[in-house]
C-alpha positions in Angstrom: 0.0 0.0 0.0 1.5 3.3 -1.0 2.3 6.0 1.6 -0.7 8.4 1.6 1.7 11.2 2.6 3.6 11.0 -0.7 1.0 9.8 -3.2 0.3 12.2 -6.0 -3.4 12.7 -6.8 -5.5 15.7 -7.9 -8.8 14.4 -6.4 -8.4 11.5 -3.9 -10.9 8.8 -4.0 -10.9 8.7 -0.2 -9.8 10.7 2.7 -8.6 9.3 6.1 -10.1 10.9 9.2 -7.7 10.6 12.2 -10.4 11.2 14.8 -8.7 13.1 17.7 -5.1 13.3 16.7 -2.7 12.4 19.6 -5.5 10.9 21.6 -5.9 7.6 19.7 -5.2 5.5 22.7 -8.1 7.1 24.6 -10.6 6.7 21.7 -12.9 4.3 23.7 -13.0 6.7 26.7 -13.6 9.7 24.4 -16.4 7.9 22.6 -18.5 7.5 25.9 -19.4 11.2 26.3 -19.9 11.6 22.5 -22.3 8.6 22.4 -24.1 9.8 25.5 -24.5 13.3 24.1 -25.8 11.9 20.8 -28.3 9.7 22.6 -29.6 12.6 24.6 -29.8 14.8 21.4 -31.7 12.2 19.5 -34.1 11.3 22.2 -34.6 14.9 23.4 -35.3 16.3 19.9 -37.6 13.5 18.8 -39.4 14.0 22.1 -39.9 17.7 21.3 -41.2 16.7 17.8 -43.5 14.0 19.2 -45.0 16.3 21.9 -45.7 19.2 19.5 -47.3 16.8 17.0 -49.5 15.2 19.6 -50.6 18.3 21.4 -53.0 20.5 19.4 -52.5 23.5 21.8 -48.8 23.6 20.7 -49.7 24.1 17.0 -48.5 27.7 16.8 -45.6 29.7 15.4 -43.3 29.4 18.4 -43.5 25.6 18.5 -43.3 25.3 14.7 -40.0 27.1 14.9 -38.9 24.9 17.8 -39.7 21.8 15.6 -37.5 23.3 12.8 -34.8 23.8 15.4 -35.2 20.1 16.5 -34.9 18.8 13.0 -31.8 20.9 12.3 -30.2 19.6 15.5 -30.9 16.0 14.5 -29.5 16.4 11.0 -26.4 18.4 12.2 -25.5 15.8 14.8 -26.3 12.7 12.7 -24.2 14.0 9.8 -21.0 13.7 12.0 -21.4 11.7 15.2 -22.1 8.2 13.7 -18.9 8.5 11.7 -17.0 9.7 14.7 -18.1 6.7 16.7 -17.1 4.3 13.9 -13.6 5.8 14.1 -13.5 5.5 17.9 -15.0 2.0 18.1 -14.0 0.3 14.8 -11.0 2.3 13.6 -13.1 2.9 10.4 -11.3 6.1 9.2 -11.8 6.1 5.5 -14.5 8.3 3.9 -15.1 8.6 0.2 -14.2 12.0 -1.3 -17.8 12.8 -2.4 -19.1 11.6 1.0 -16.6 13.9 2.7 -17.9 16.9 0.7 -21.5 15.9 1.4 -20.8 15.8 5.1 -19.0 19.2 4.8 -22.1 20.7 3.1 -24.5 19.3 5.8 -22.4 20.4 8.7 -22.0 24.0 7.5 -25.5 24.4 6.0 -27.4 23.1 9.0 -25.3 25.1 11.4 -26.1 28.3 9.6 -29.7 27.1 9.2 -29.9 26.8 13.0 -28.7 30.4 13.3 -31.4 31.6 10.9 -34.1 29.7 12.9 -33.0 31.5 16.1 -33.5 34.8 14.3 -37.0 33.7 13.3 -37.6 32.7 17.0 -36.4 36.2 18.1 -38.9 37.8 15.7 -41.6 35.6 17.1 -40.8 36.7 20.7 -40.8 40.3 19.6 -44.2 40.1 18.0 -45.7 38.1 20.9 -44.5 40.5 23.6 -44.5 43.9 21.9 -47.5 43.4 19.6 -49.6 40.6 21.1 -52.8 41.7 19.5 -51.3 41.3 16.1 -49.5 38.1 16.7 -52.1 35.7 15.2 -52.5 37.9 12.1 -48.7 38.6 11.6 -47.4 35.0 12.1 -49.9 33.0 10.2 -49.1 29.4 9.1 -48.2 30.6 5.5 -45.9 33.3 6.9 -44.2 30.7 9.2 -43.7 28.4 6.2 -42.2 31.2 4.1 -39.8 32.1 6.9 -38.8 28.5 7.2 -38.3 28.2 3.4 -36.3 31.4 3.4 -34.0 30.1 6.1 -33.4 26.8 4.3 -32.7 28.5 0.9 -30.3 31.0 2.4 -28.3 28.4 4.2 -28.3 25.9 1.4 -27.3 28.5 -1.3 -24.6 30.3 0.7 -23.0 27.0 1.8 -22.8 25.5 -1.8 -19.4 27.2 -2.5 -17.7 25.2 0.3 -17.9 21.7 -1.4 -17.5 23.2 -4.9 -14.3 25.0 -4.1 -13.0 22.1 -2.1 -13.6 19.8 -5.1 -11.8 22.3 -7.4 -8.5 22.4 -5.4 -5.7 19.8 -6.3 -4.7 17.5 -3.3 -1.2 16.4 -4.0 0.3 16.2 -0.5 -1.8 13.9 1.6 -5.3 12.6 2.0 -5.1 12.4 5.8 -7.5 14.8 7.6 -6.3 15.5 11.2 -10.0 15.8 12.3 -13.0 13.8 13.3 -15.2 15.0 10.5 -14.9 16.8 7.2 -15.0 20.4 8.2 -14.4 23.0 5.5 -11.1 24.4 6.7 -9.8 21.0 7.8 -10.2 19.6 4.2 -9.0 22.6 2.1 -5.9 23.0 4.2 -4.7 19.7 2.6 -4.7 21.3 -0.9 -1.4 22.1 -2.5 -2.4 25.5 -3.9 -3.5 28.9 -2.7 -6.8 28.4 -0.8 -7.4 32.0 0.2 -10.7 32.1 -1.7 -12.0 29.3 0.5 -10.7 30.8 3.6 -12.0 34.3 2.9 -15.4 32.9 1.9 -15.6 30.9 5.2 -14.8 34.1 7.1 -17.4 36.0 5.1 -20.0 33.5 6.0 -19.0 33.6 9.7 -18.9 37.4 10.1 -21.6 38.4 7.5 -24.2 35.8 7.6 -23.9 34.8 11.3 -23.0 38.3 12.2 -26.2 39.6 10.6 -28.2 37.0 12.5 -26.6 38.1 15.8 -27.4 41.7 14.9 -31.1 41.1 14.1 -31.4 39.0 17.3 -29.8 41.9 19.3 -32.2 44.4 17.7 -35.2 42.2 18.5 -34.2 42.0 22.2 -33.3 45.6 22.4 -36.9 46.4 21.3 -38.3 43.9 23.7 -36.4 45.3 26.7 -37.4 48.8 25.8 -41.1 48.0 25.8 -41.7 45.4 28.5 -41.1 44.7 32.2 -38.5 42.2 33.4 -41.3 39.7 34.5 -42.6 39.5 30.9 -39.0 39.2 29.6 -38.7 35.9 31.5 -40.6 34.2 28.6 -37.5 34.8 26.4 -35.0 33.1 28.8 -35.2 29.8 26.9 -34.5 31.5 23.6 -31.5 33.4 25.0 -30.1 30.2 26.4 -30.5 28.5 23.0 -28.7 31.5 21.3 -25.8 31.2 23.7 -25.6 27.5 23.3 -25.1 28.0 19.5 -23.1 31.1 19.1 -20.5 30.9 21.9 -19.1 27.4 20.8 -19.5 28.3 17.1 -17.4 31.5 17.2 -14.9 30.0 19.7 -14.4 26.9 17.5 -14.1 28.8 14.2 -11.6 31.3 15.5 -9.6 28.5 17.2 -9.5 26.5 13.9 -8.2 29.5 11.9 -6.0 31.6 14.1 -4.9 29.7 17.2 -1.9 27.8 15.9 -0.4 27.7 19.4 -3.4 25.7 20.6 -2.5 21.9 20.5 -4.1 20.2 17.5 -6.0 17.6 19.6 -7.6 20.4 21.7 -8.7 22.2 18.5 -10.2 19.1 17.1 -11.9 18.2 20.3 -13.4 21.7 20.6 -14.7 21.6 17.0 -16.2 18.2 17.6 -17.9 19.0 20.9 -19.2 22.2 19.4 -21.5 20.3 17.0 -23.0 18.4 19.9 -23.6 21.3 22.3 -26.7 22.8 20.7 -28.5 19.5 19.9 -28.0 18.4 23.4 -28.9 21.6 25.2 -31.8 22.8 23.1 -34.3 20.0 24.1 -33.2 20.3 27.8 -33.6 24.1 27.8 -37.0 24.1 26.2 -38.2 21.0 28.1 -37.3 22.7 31.4 -38.2 26.3 30.6 -41.3 25.9 28.5 -44.4 25.2 30.7 -46.5 23.6 27.9 -43.8 21.1 26.9 -42.9 20.4 30.5 -46.5 19.7 31.4 -47.1 17.5 28.4 -43.9 15.6 29.0 -44.9 14.9 32.6 -48.4 13.8 31.4 -46.7 11.4 28.9 -44.6 9.9 31.6 -47.6 9.3 33.8 
């Protein structure tokens, strides 16, 4: 078998995922929290979907957006964690080039999709608190569907350049990815050419697309705080916790991957891997605990 570090190829047929470089001997132990988090994420988000579907009183804009968030969390976690676990448990490190690009697309498109849904949920809270009499006429089912479609199209279209640019670059150094999944920067760094277009576009998405989402969320909550009392603002705590669960790990992971060369590689990869699991795990817990309707229905199901 030829050495993959010296093989010449323009587009490799497969990539090799290392998992968590430098921590291979601890793979089984590392897999335990990942498997636990994935199980919690799947069960928690399916529970949210089940409760909203079964309870007619929850058939409203806020809970429709929550279902969109649950589906996004399920897809984002499922696109990466099963492959991670196969690396940790079975040493199954190979991934087909096209499958790697597909995974890249799903990871990045659904993470930005999640950001867009949080913007929609912020708008929902603004209308519900500041214009309650217009809530039912403003956020009708067709409007909610159009918002959801806009979020999906925006994320899907703006993420398309990631795999297309990655496919365009020549890979003549190695096909070994020092990562646990096919992240955009982790893949294009292997190219033996100038990848500044890919890097700049990734930063554009981070600071423009995600930055705009953060801006709109901030505007929504500024308007809410200006018009309401602190007691009423308590209805927004769940959403604020969901925002922090997504954006803090996202920005920390992205900046670490690009600029923190002094941070050990295994720590950078571990942070990037855990980041994908934080929102899917925390969102159903946050909304299950903080949302009275879901908490009540969940307790009724248990009985």
